[in-house]
N, CA, C, O and the ligand as a Tripos MOL2 file, in Angstrom:
@<TRIPOS>MOLECULE
protein
  273   271    69     0     0
PROTEIN
NO_CHARGES

@<TRIPOS>ATOM
      1 N         101.0850   89.8170   97.5950 N.3       1 MET1
      2 CA        100.2480   90.6640   96.7440 C.3       1 MET1
      3 C         100.5440   92.1300   97.0290 C.2       1 MET1
      4 O         100.6200   92.5400   98.1870 O.2       1 MET1
      5 N         100.7080   92.9050   95.9860 N.am      2 SER2
      6 CA        101.0340   94.3180   96.1440 C.3       2 SER2
      7 C          99.8090   95.1290   96.5350 C.2       2 SER2
      8 O          98.6760   94.8200   96.1650 O.2       2 SER2
      9 N         100.0870   96.1860   97.3030 N.am      3 LEU3
     10 CA         99.0180   97.1280   97.6120 C.3       3 LEU3
     11 C          98.6650   97.9710   96.4060 C.2       3 LEU3
     12 O          97.5850   98.5570   96.3410 O.2       3 LEU3
     13 N          99.5720   98.0290   95.4580 N.am      4 PHE4
     14 CA         99.4250   98.9280   94.3230 C.3       4 PHE4
     15 C          99.3030   98.1380   93.0250 C.2       4 PHE4
     16 O          99.7350   96.9890   92.9310 O.2       4 PHE4
     17 N          98.7160   98.7700   92.0480 N.am      5 ASP5
     18 CA         98.5570   98.1180   90.7590 C.3       5 ASP5
     19 C          99.5780   98.6790   89.7820 C.2       5 ASP5
     20 O          99.2660   99.5790   89.0020 O.2       5 ASP5
     21 N         100.8000   98.1500   89.8210 N.am      6 ALA6
     22 CA        101.8760   98.6100   88.9470 C.3       6 ALA6
     23 C         102.6740   97.3940   88.4880 C.2       6 ALA6
     24 O         103.6420   97.0040   89.1410 O.2       6 ALA6
     25 N         102.2820   96.8060   87.3910 N.am      7 PRO7
     26 CA        102.8100   95.4950   87.0160 C.3       7 PRO7
     27 C         104.2530   95.4860   86.5140 C.2       7 PRO7
     28 O         104.9050   94.4430   86.5600 O.2       7 PRO7
     29 N         104.7710   96.6280   86.0330 N.am      8 LYS8
     30 CA        106.0830   96.5930   85.3960 C.3       8 LYS8
     31 C         107.1440   97.2660   86.2590 C.2       8 LYS8
     32 O         107.0920   98.4840   86.4360 O.2       8 LYS8
     33 N         108.1080   96.5160   86.8060 N.am      9 PRO9
     34 CA        109.1400   97.1290   87.6440 C.3       9 PRO9
     35 C         110.1310   97.9370   86.8090 C.2       9 PRO9
     36 O         110.3750   97.6280   85.6430 O.2       9 PRO9
     37 N         110.6900   98.9630   87.4140 N.am     10 VAL10
     38 CA        111.6810   99.8040   86.7500 C.3      10 VAL10
     39 C         112.9320   99.8820   87.6180 C.2      10 VAL10
     40 O         112.8920   99.6280   88.8220 O.2      10 VAL10
     41 N         114.0600  100.2430   86.9680 N.am     11 ARG11
     42 CA        115.2790  100.5150   87.7150 C.3      11 ARG11
     43 C         115.2720  101.9740   88.1510 C.2      11 ARG11
     44 O         114.7300  102.8400   87.4660 O.2      11 ARG11
     45 N         115.8850  102.2290   89.3060 N.am     12 VAL12
     46 CA        115.8590  103.5600   89.8870 C.3      12 VAL12
     47 C         117.2800  104.0180   90.1470 C.2      12 VAL12
     48 O         118.1170  103.2570   90.6310 O.2      12 VAL12
     49 N         117.5400  105.2900   89.8130 N.am     13 GLU13
     50 CA        118.8520  105.8660   90.0770 C.3      13 GLU13
     51 C         118.6730  107.0980   90.9440 C.2      13 GLU13
     52 O         117.8750  107.9770   90.6170 O.2      13 GLU13
     53 N         119.4070  107.1720   92.0490 N.am     14 ILE14
     54 CA        119.3370  108.2970   92.9620 C.3      14 ILE14
     55 C         120.6770  108.9940   92.9710 C.2      14 ILE14
     56 O         121.6560  108.4530   93.4840 O.2      14 ILE14
     57 N         120.7350  110.2040   92.4030 N.am     15 LYS15
     58 CA        121.9690  110.9810   92.3410 C.3      15 LYS15
     59 C         123.1540  110.1460   91.8480 C.2      15 LYS15
     60 O         124.2360  110.1730   92.4360 O.2      15 LYS15
     61 N         122.9340  109.4180   90.7790 N.am     16 GLY16
     62 CA        124.0090  108.6690   90.1600 C.3      16 GLY16
     63 C         124.2390  107.2800   90.7300 C.2      16 GLY16
     64 O         125.1020  106.5430   90.2540 O.2      16 GLY16
     65 N         123.4620  106.9210   91.7540 N.am     17 HIS17
     66 CA        123.6160  105.6040   92.3610 C.3      17 HIS17
     67 C         122.3860  104.7630   92.0740 C.2      17 HIS17
     68 O         121.2580  105.1800   92.3400 O.2      17 HIS17
     69 N         122.6080  103.5880   91.5360 N.am     18 GLU18
     70 CA        121.4670  102.7110   91.2970 C.3      18 GLU18
     71 C         120.9040  102.2330   92.6280 C.2      18 GLU18
     72 O         121.6440  101.8190   93.5210 O.2      18 GLU18
     73 N         119.5960  102.2980   92.7410 N.am     19 LEU19
     74 CA        118.9430  101.8760   93.9810 C.3      19 LEU19
     75 C         118.7980  100.3600   94.0160 C.2      19 LEU19
     76 O         118.2610   99.7360   93.1010 O.2      19 LEU19
     77 N         119.3000   99.7950   95.1160 N.am     20 HIS20
     78 CA        119.0810   98.3700   95.3810 C.3      20 HIS20
     79 C         118.2960   98.2460   96.6700 C.2      20 HIS20
     80 O         118.5160   99.0090   97.6110 O.2      20 HIS20
     81 N         117.4080   97.3180   96.7170 N.am     21 CYS21
     82 CA        116.6080   97.1120   97.9180 C.3      21 CYS21
     83 C         117.5150   96.8540   99.1240 C.2      21 CYS21
     84 O         118.4430   96.0500   99.0450 O.2      21 CYS21
     85 N         117.2440   97.5360  100.2330 N.am     22 VAL22
     86 CA        118.0780   97.3640  101.4260 C.3      22 VAL22
     87 C         117.8450   95.9990  102.0800 C.2      22 VAL22
     88 O         118.6450   95.5640  102.9080 O.2      22 VAL22
     89 N         116.7930   95.3470  101.7250 N.am     23 ILE23
     90 CA        116.4940   94.0470  102.3130 C.3      23 ILE23
     91 C         117.0330   92.9060  101.4590 C.2      23 ILE23
     92 O         117.7400   92.0300  101.9560 O.2      23 ILE23
     93 N         116.6890   92.9210  100.1530 N.am     24 CYS24
     94 CA        117.0110   91.7480   99.3310 C.3      24 CYS24
     95 C         117.9530   92.0690   98.1740 C.2      24 CYS24
     96 O         118.3030   91.1780   97.3990 O.2      24 CYS24
     97 N         118.3730   93.3440   98.0460 N.am     25 ARG25
     98 CA        119.3230   93.7750   97.0100 C.3      25 ARG25
     99 C         118.7490   93.7110   95.5980 C.2      25 ARG25
    100 O         119.4970   93.8040   94.6250 O.2      25 ARG25
    101 N         117.4730   93.5590   95.4770 N.am     26 HIS26
    102 CA        116.8470   93.5700   94.1620 C.3      26 HIS26
    103 C         116.9180   94.9800   93.5840 C.2      26 HIS26
    104 O         117.0210   95.9520   94.3320 O.2      26 HIS26
    105 N         116.8640   95.1000   92.2510 N.am     27 ASN27
    106 CA        116.9500   96.4330   91.6500 C.3      27 ASN27
    107 C         115.7660   96.7650   90.7480 C.2      27 ASN27
    108 O         115.8720   97.6310   89.8790 O.2      27 ASN27
    109 N         114.6620   96.0950   90.9440 N.am     28 GLY28
    110 CA        113.4440   96.4320   90.2190 C.3      28 GLY28
    111 C         112.4030   96.9690   91.1940 C.2      28 GLY28
    112 O         112.1230   96.3540   92.2230 O.2      28 GLY28
    113 N         111.8340   98.1270   90.8560 N.am     29 PHE29
    114 CA        110.9160   98.7840   91.7870 C.3      29 PHE29
    115 C         109.6760   99.2890   91.0670 C.2      29 PHE29
    116 O         109.6640   99.4920   89.8530 O.2      29 PHE29
    117 N         108.6480   99.4810   91.8570 N.am     30 HIS30
    118 CA        107.4620  100.1770   91.3760 C.3      30 HIS30
    119 C         107.4390  101.5520   92.0240 C.2      30 HIS30
    120 O         107.5720  101.6740   93.2420 O.2      30 HIS30
    121 N         107.2680  102.5960   91.1980 N.am     31 ARG31
    122 CA        107.3090  103.9640   91.6950 C.3      31 ARG31
    123 C         105.9100  104.4280   92.0860 C.2      31 ARG31
    124 O         104.9340  104.1930   91.3740 O.2      31 ARG31
    125 N         105.8400  105.0870   93.2290 N.am     32 HIS32
    126 CA        104.5720  105.6420   93.6800 C.3      32 HIS32
    127 C         104.8030  107.0360   94.2360 C.2      32 HIS32
    128 O         105.8610  107.3290   94.7930 O.2      32 HIS32
    129 N         103.8170  107.8770   94.0820 N.am     33 GLN33
    130 CA        103.8520  109.1670   94.7640 C.3      33 GLN33
    131 C         102.7230  109.1590   95.7780 C.2      33 GLN33
    132 O         101.6020  108.7430   95.4840 O.2      33 GLN33
    133 N         103.0390  109.6230   96.9740 N.am     34 ALA34
    134 CA        102.0510  109.5560   98.0460 C.3      34 ALA34
    135 C         101.9730  110.8780   98.7790 C.2      34 ALA34
    136 O         102.9710  111.5820   98.9320 O.2      34 ALA34
    137 N         100.7980  111.1980   99.2180 N.am     35 LYS35
    138 CA        100.6490  112.3300  100.1320 C.3      35 LYS35
    139 C         100.6600  111.7670  101.5370 C.2      35 LYS35
    140 O          99.7520  111.0400  101.9400 O.2      35 LYS35
    141 N         101.7080  112.1160  102.2810 N.am     36 LEU36
    142 CA        101.8920  111.4840  103.5880 C.3      36 LEU36
    143 C         100.7700  111.8240  104.5450 C.2      36 LEU36
    144 O         100.3660  110.9910  105.3570 O.2      36 LEU36
    145 N         100.2640  113.0410  104.4570 N.am     37 GLU37
    146 CA         99.2080  113.4160  105.3960 C.3      37 GLU37
    147 C          97.9520  112.5650  105.1740 C.2      37 GLU37
    148 O          97.2410  112.2280  106.1210 O.2      37 GLU37
    149 N          97.6970  112.2280  103.9170 N.am     38 ARG38
    150 CA         96.5290  111.3970  103.6470 C.3      38 ARG38
    151 C          96.7870  109.9570  104.0630 C.2      38 ARG38
    152 O          95.8640  109.2090  104.3830 O.2      38 ARG38
    153 N          98.0710  109.5820  104.0500 N.am     39 ALA39
    154 CA         98.4080  108.2280  104.4960 C.3      39 ALA39
    155 C          98.4730  108.1540  106.0140 C.2      39 ALA39
    156 O          98.5760  107.0670  106.5830 O.2      39 ALA39
    157 N          98.4120  109.3130  106.6710 N.am     40 GLY40
    158 CA         98.4110  109.3220  108.1200 C.3      40 GLY40
    159 C          99.7700  109.1240  108.7400 C.2      40 GLY40
    160 O          99.8670  108.7520  109.9090 O.2      40 GLY40
    161 N         100.8460  109.3690  107.9650 N.am     41 LEU41
    162 CA        102.1860  109.0880  108.4800 C.3      41 LEU41
    163 C         102.8140  110.3050  109.1540 C.2      41 LEU41
    164 O         103.4070  110.1810  110.2250 O.2      41 LEU41
    165 N         102.6880  111.4840  108.5330 N.am     42 PHE42
    166 CA        103.3120  112.6890  109.0730 C.3      42 PHE42
    167 C         102.3430  113.8610  108.9300 C.2      42 PHE42
    168 O         101.5340  113.9030  108.0030 O.2      42 PHE42
    169 N         102.4370  114.7970  109.8440 N.am     43 THR43
    170 CA        101.6200  115.9940  109.7280 C.3      43 THR43
    171 C         102.4300  117.2550  110.0120 C.2      43 THR43
    172 O         101.8550  118.3030  110.3020 O.2      43 THR43
    173 N         103.7630  117.1670  109.9320 N.am     44 SER44
    174 CA        104.6050  118.3130  110.2480 C.3      44 SER44
    175 C         104.3590  119.4720  109.2880 C.2      44 SER44
    176 O         104.1920  119.2660  108.0860 O.2      44 SER44
    177 N         104.3380  120.6870  109.8230 N.am     45 ASP45
    178 CA        104.0730  121.8630  109.0100 C.3      45 ASP45
    179 C         105.1780  122.1330  108.0040 C.2      45 ASP45
    180 O         104.9130  122.5650  106.8820 O.2      45 ASP45
    181 N         106.4430  121.8740  108.4150 N.am     46 TRP46
    182 CA        107.5740  122.2180  107.5620 C.3      46 TRP46
    183 C         107.7760  121.2210  106.4420 C.2      46 TRP46
    184 O         108.5320  121.4880  105.5080 O.2      46 TRP46
    185 N         107.1360  120.1110  106.5150 N.am     47 MET47
    186 CA        107.4250  119.0440  105.5730 C.3      47 MET47
    187 C         106.4590  119.0780  104.3990 C.2      47 MET47
    188 O         105.2420  119.1580  104.5690 O.2      47 MET47
    189 N         107.0310  119.0160  103.2070 N.am     48 ASP48
    190 CA        106.1850  118.8380  102.0380 C.3      48 ASP48
    191 C         105.5010  117.4800  102.1680 C.2      48 ASP48
    192 O         106.1650  116.4510  102.2940 O.2      48 ASP48
    193 N         104.2040  117.4860  102.1360 N.am     49 PRO49
    194 CA        103.5020  116.2150  102.3740 C.3      49 PRO49
    195 C         103.6220  115.2030  101.2510 C.2      49 PRO49
    196 O         103.2260  114.0460  101.3990 O.2      49 PRO49
    197 N         104.1770  115.6500  100.1120 N.am     50 ARG50
    198 CA        104.3180  114.7040   99.0140 C.3      50 ARG50
    199 C         105.6520  113.9760   99.1130 C.2      50 ARG50
    200 O         106.6690  114.5850   99.4470 O.2      50 ARG50
    201 N         105.6550  112.7260   98.8350 N.am     51 ALA51
    202 CA        106.8850  111.9420   98.8500 C.3      51 ALA51
    203 C         106.8190  110.9050   97.7440 C.2      51 ALA51
    204 O         105.7500  110.5090   97.2790 O.2      51 ALA51
    205 N         108.0280  110.4770   97.3400 N.am     52 ILE52
    206 CA        108.1220  109.4110   96.3520 C.3      52 ILE52
    207 C         108.5010  108.1330   97.0860 C.2      52 ILE52
    208 O         109.3690  108.1450   97.9590 O.2      52 ILE52
    209 N         107.8670  107.0620   96.7400 N.am     53 CYS53
    210 CA        108.3190  105.8020   97.3100 C.3      53 CYS53
    211 C         108.4930  104.7740   96.2060 C.2      53 CYS53
    212 O         107.7700  104.7580   95.2100 O.2      53 CYS53
    213 N         109.4790  103.9180   96.4250 N.am     54 TYR54
    214 CA        109.7590  102.8360   95.4930 C.3      54 TYR54
    215 C         109.5360  101.5190   96.2050 C.2      54 TYR54
    216 O         110.1700  101.2160   97.2160 O.2      54 TYR54
    217 N         108.6350  100.7600   95.6610 N.am     55 GLU55
    218 CA        108.3000   99.4680   96.2520 C.3      55 GLU55
    219 C         109.1280   98.3860   95.5710 C.2      55 GLU55
    220 O         109.0680   98.2070   94.3550 O.2      55 GLU55
    221 N         109.9000   97.6730   96.3770 N.am     56 CYS56
    222 CA        110.7110   96.5840   95.8300 C.3      56 CYS56
    223 C         109.8110   95.5550   95.1500 C.2      56 CYS56
    224 O         108.8200   95.0920   95.7140 O.2      56 CYS56
    225 N         110.1940   95.2130   93.9140 N.am     57 ASP57
    226 CA        109.3840   94.2550   93.1580 C.3      57 ASP57
    227 C         109.5080   92.8350   93.7170 C.2      57 ASP57
    228 O         108.6690   91.9730   93.4530 O.2      57 ASP57
    229 N         110.5740   92.6120   94.4960 N.am     58 HIS58
    230 CA        110.8300   91.2570   94.9820 C.3      58 HIS58
    231 C         110.2350   91.0110   96.3730 C.2      58 HIS58
    232 O         109.5250   90.0300   96.5930 O.2      58 HIS58
    233 N         110.5410   91.9270   97.3150 N.am     59 CYS59
    234 CA        110.0880   91.6730   98.6860 C.3      59 CYS59
    235 C         109.0330   92.6600   99.1650 C.2      59 CYS59
    236 O         108.4260   92.4610  100.2170 O.2      59 CYS59
    237 N         108.8130   93.7320   98.3910 N.am     60 GLY60
    238 CA        107.7550   94.6670   98.7550 C.3      60 GLY60
    239 C         108.1700   95.7740   99.7000 C.2      60 GLY60
    240 O         107.3430   96.5950  100.0970 O.2      60 GLY60
    241 N         109.4590   95.8080  100.0690 N.am     61 TYR61
    242 CA        109.9140   96.8570  100.9850 C.3      61 TYR61
    243 C         109.7780   98.2190  100.3220 C.2      61 TYR61
    244 O         110.0930   98.3710   99.1420 O.2      61 TYR61
    245 N         109.3030   99.2250  101.0840 N.am     62 LEU62
    246 CA        109.1150  100.5630  100.5480 C.3      62 LEU62
    247 C         110.3050  101.4520  100.8980 C.2      62 LEU62
    248 O         110.7020  101.5520  102.0590 O.2      62 LEU62
    249 N         110.8640  102.0950   99.8730 N.am     63 HIS63
    250 CA        111.9700  103.0250  100.0330 C.3      63 HIS63
    251 C         111.4260  104.4210   99.7900 C.2      63 HIS63
    252 O         110.9500  104.7200   98.6950 O.2      63 HIS63
    253 N         111.4930  105.2800  100.8040 N.am     64 TRP64
    254 CA        110.8530  106.5940  100.7250 C.3      64 TRP64
    255 C         111.8640  107.6910  100.4310 C.2      64 TRP64
    256 O         112.9820  107.6740  100.9460 O.2      64 TRP64
    257 N         111.4630  108.6410   99.6030 N.am     65 PHE65
    258 CA        112.2970  109.8000   99.2860 C.3      65 PHE65
    259 C         111.4370  111.0530   99.3200 C.2      65 PHE65
    260 O         110.3170  111.0740   98.8100 O.2      65 PHE65
    261 N         111.9910  112.1040   99.9390 N.am     66 MET66
    262 CA        111.3300  113.3910   99.9140 C.3      66 MET66
    263 C         111.8170  114.1520   98.6910 C.2      66 MET66
    264 O         112.9940  114.0430   98.3440 O.2      66 MET66
    265 N         110.9620  114.9170   98.0260 N.am     67 PRO67
    266 CA        111.3800  115.7050   96.8670 C.3      67 PRO67
    267 C         112.4310  116.7270   97.2520 C.2      67 PRO67
    268 O         112.3790  117.3000   98.3410 O.2      67 PRO67
    269 N         113.4050  116.9610   96.3430 N.am     68 GLN68
    270 CA        114.4790  117.9050   96.6310 C.3      68 GLN68
    271 C         114.5280  119.0000   95.5890 C.2      68 GLN68
    272 O         115.3740  119.8910   95.6690 O.2      68 GLN68
    273 ZN        113.4490   93.7830   98.2860 Zn       69 ZN69
@<TRIPOS>BOND
     1     1     2 1
     2     2     3 1
     3     3     4 2
     4     3     5 am
     5     5     6 1
     6     6     7 1
     7     7     8 2
     8     7     9 am
     9     9    10 1
    10    10    11 1
    11    11    12 2
    12    11    13 am
    13    13    14 1
    14    14    15 1
    15    15    16 2
    16    15    17 am
    17    17    18 1
    18    18    19 1
    19    19    20 2
    20    19    21 am
    21    21    22 1
    22    22    23 1
    23    23    24 2
    24    23    25 am
    25    25    26 1
    26    26    27 1
    27    27    28 2
    28    27    29 am
    29    29    30 1
    30    30    31 1
    31    31    32 2
    32    31    33 am
    33    33    34 1
    34    34    35 1
    35    35    36 2
    36    35    37 am
    37    37    38 1
    38    38    39 1
    39    39    40 2
    40    39    41 am
    41    41    42 1
    42    42    43 1
    43    43    44 2
    44    43    45 am
    45    45    46 1
    46    46    47 1
    47    47    48 2
    48    47    49 am
    49    49    50 1
    50    50    51 1
    51    51    52 2
    52    51    53 am
    53    53    54 1
    54    54    55 1
    55    55    56 2
    56    55    57 am
    57    57    58 1
    58    58    59 1
    59    59    60 2
    60    59    61 am
    61    61    62 1
    62    62    63 1
    63    63    64 2
    64    63    65 am
    65    65    66 1
    66    66    67 1
    67    67    68 2
    68    67    69 am
    69    69    70 1
    70    70    71 1
    71    71    72 2
    72    71    73 am
    73    73    74 1
    74    74    75 1
    75    75    76 2
    76    75    77 am
    77    77    78 1
    78    78    79 1
    79    79    80 2
    80    79    81 am
    81    81    82 1
    82    82    83 1
    83    83    84 2
    84    83    85 am
    85    85    86 1
    86    86    87 1
    87    87    88 2
    88    87    89 am
    89    89    90 1
    90    90    91 1
    91    91    92 2
    92    91    93 am
    93    93    94 1
    94    94    95 1
    95    95    96 2
    96    95    97 am
    97    97    98 1
    98    98    99 1
    99    99   100 2
   100    99   101 am
   101   101   102 1
   102   102   103 1
   103   103   104 2
   104   103   105 am
   105   105   106 1
   106   106   107 1
   107   107   108 2
   108   107   109 am
   109   109   110 1
   110   110   111 1
   111   111   112 2
   112   111   113 am
   113   113   114 1
   114   114   115 1
   115   115   116 2
   116   115   117 am
   117   117   118 1
   118   118   119 1
   119   119   120 2
   120   119   121 am
   121   121   122 1
   122   122   123 1
   123   123   124 2
   124   123   125 am
   125   125   126 1
   126   126   127 1
   127   127   128 2
   128   127   129 am
   129   129   130 1
   130   130   131 1
   131   131   132 2
   132   131   133 am
   133   133   134 1
   134   134   135 1
   135   135   136 2
   136   135   137 am
   137   137   138 1
   138   138   139 1
   139   139   140 2
   140   139   141 am
   141   141   142 1
   142   142   143 1
   143   143   144 2
   144   143   145 am
   145   145   146 1
   146   146   147 1
   147   147   148 2
   148   147   149 am
   149   149   150 1
   150   150   151 1
   151   151   152 2
   152   151   153 am
   153   153   154 1
   154   154   155 1
   155   155   156 2
   156   155   157 am
   157   157   158 1
   158   158   159 1
   159   159   160 2
   160   159   161 am
   161   161   162 1
   162   162   163 1
   163   163   164 2
   164   163   165 am
   165   165   166 1
   166   166   167 1
   167   167   168 2
   168   167   169 am
   169   169   170 1
   170   170   171 1
   171   171   172 2
   172   171   173 am
   173   173   174 1
   174   174   175 1
   175   175   176 2
   176   175   177 am
   177   177   178 1
   178   178   179 1
   179   179   180 2
   180   179   181 am
   181   181   182 1
   182   182   183 1
   183   183   184 2
   184   183   185 am
   185   185   186 1
   186   186   187 1
   187   187   188 2
   188   187   189 am
   189   189   190 1
   190   190   191 1
   191   191   192 2
   192   191   193 am
   193   193   194 1
   194   194   195 1
   195   195   196 2
   196   195   197 am
   197   197   198 1
   198   198   199 1
   199   199   200 2
   200   199   201 am
   201   201   202 1
   202   202   203 1
   203   203   204 2
   204   203   205 am
   205   205   206 1
   206   206   207 1
   207   207   208 2
   208   207   209 am
   209   209   210 1
   210   210   211 1
   211   211   212 2
   212   211   213 am
   213   213   214 1
   214   214   215 1
   215   215   216 2
   216   215   217 am
   217   217   218 1
   218   218   219 1
   219   219   220 2
   220   219   221 am
   221   221   222 1
   222   222   223 1
   223   223   224 2
   224   223   225 am
   225   225   226 1
   226   226   227 1
   227   227   228 2
   228   227   229 am
   229   229   230 1
   230   230   231 1
   231   231   232 2
   232   231   233 am
   233   233   234 1
   234   234   235 1
   235   235   236 2
   236   235   237 am
   237   237   238 1
   238   238   239 1
   239   239   240 2
   240   239   241 am
   241   241   242 1
   242   242   243 1
   243   243   244 2
   244   243   245 am
   245   245   246 1
   246   246   247 1
   247   247   248 2
   248   247   249 am
   249   249   250 1
   250   250   251 1
   251   251   252 2
   252   251   253 am
   253   253   254 1
   254   254   255 1
   255   255   256 2
   256   255   257 am
   257   257   258 1
   258   258   259 1
   259   259   260 2
   260   259   261 am
   261   261   262 1
   262   262   263 1
   263   263   264 2
   264   263   265 am
   265   265   266 1
   266   266   267 1
   267   267   268 2
   268   267   269 am
   269   269   270 1
   270   270   271 1
   271   271   272 2
@<TRIPOS>SUBSTRUCTURE
     1 MET1         2 RESIDUE 1 A MET
     2 SER2         6 RESIDUE 1 A SER
     3 LEU3        10 RESIDUE 1 A LEU
     4 PHE4        14 RESIDUE 1 A PHE
     5 ASP5        18 RESIDUE 1 A ASP
     6 ALA6        22 RESIDUE 1 A ALA
     7 PRO7        26 RESIDUE 1 A PRO
     8 LYS8        30 RESIDUE 1 A LYS
     9 PRO9        34 RESIDUE 1 A PRO
    10 VAL10       38 RESIDUE 1 A VAL
    11 ARG11       42 RESIDUE 1 A ARG
    12 VAL12       46 RESIDUE 1 A VAL
    13 GLU13       50 RESIDUE 1 A GLU
    14 ILE14       54 RESIDUE 1 A ILE
    15 LYS15       58 RESIDUE 1 A LYS
    16 GLY16       62 RESIDUE 1 A GLY
    17 HIS17       66 RESIDUE 1 A HIS
    18 GLU18       70 RESIDUE 1 A GLU
    19 LEU19       74 RESIDUE 1 A LEU
    20 HIS20       78 RESIDUE 1 A HIS
    21 CYS21       82 RESIDUE 1 A CYS
    22 VAL22       86 RESIDUE 1 A VAL
    23 ILE23       90 RESIDUE 1 A ILE
    24 CYS24       94 RESIDUE 1 A CYS
    25 ARG25       98 RESIDUE 1 A ARG
    26 HIS26      102 RESIDUE 1 A HIS
    27 ASN27      106 RESIDUE 1 A ASN
    28 GLY28      110 RESIDUE 1 A GLY
    29 PHE29      114 RESIDUE 1 A PHE
    30 HIS30      118 RESIDUE 1 A HIS
    31 ARG31      122 RESIDUE 1 A ARG
    32 HIS32      126 RESIDUE 1 A HIS
    33 GLN33      130 RESIDUE 1 A GLN
    34 ALA34      134 RESIDUE 1 A ALA
    35 LYS35      138 RESIDUE 1 A LYS
    36 LEU36      142 RESIDUE 1 A LEU
    37 GLU37      146 RESIDUE 1 A GLU
    38 ARG38      150 RESIDUE 1 A ARG
    39 ALA39      154 RESIDUE 1 A ALA
    40 GLY40      158 RESIDUE 1 A GLY
    41 LEU41      162 RESIDUE 1 A LEU
    42 PHE42      166 RESIDUE 1 A PHE
    43 THR43      170 RESIDUE 1 A THR
    44 SER44      174 RESIDUE 1 A SER
    45 ASP45      178 RESIDUE 1 A ASP
    46 TRP46      182 RESIDUE 1 A TRP
    47 MET47      186 RESIDUE 1 A MET
    48 ASP48      190 RESIDUE 1 A ASP
    49 PRO49      194 RESIDUE 1 A PRO
    50 ARG50      198 RESIDUE 1 A ARG
    51 ALA51      202 RESIDUE 1 A ALA
    52 ILE52      206 RESIDUE 1 A ILE
    53 CYS53      210 RESIDUE 1 A CYS
    54 TYR54      214 RESIDUE 1 A TYR
    55 GLU55      218 RESIDUE 1 A GLU
    56 CYS56      222 RESIDUE 1 A CYS
    57 ASP57      226 RESIDUE 1 A ASP
    58 HIS58      230 RESIDUE 1 A HIS
    59 CYS59      234 RESIDUE 1 A CYS
    60 GLY60      238 RESIDUE 1 A GLY
    61 TYR61      242 RESIDUE 1 A TYR
    62 LEU62      246 RESIDUE 1 A LEU
    63 HIS63      250 RESIDUE 1 A HIS
    64 TRP64      254 RESIDUE 1 A TRP
    65 PHE65      258 RESIDUE 1 A PHE
    66 MET66      262 RESIDUE 1 A MET
    67 PRO67      266 RESIDUE 1 A PRO
    68 GLN68      270 RESIDUE 1 A GLN
    69 ZN69       273 GROUP 0 **** ****
């Protein structure tokens, strides 16, 4: 069961490369934006607390990206 309510998986491309799950090689993901400080993961001053994560539709692994 997903932590998030996002029923429709999407394909993701990162700088011209299609994203495949590092665990199961699936290519359908659910996109989420998270504030890391509210999630309790990071509190560094230099880091933008917002991040994008893609949840694998197959195994649930989260792939995190910082905005560029
Ligand atoms: Zn996966």
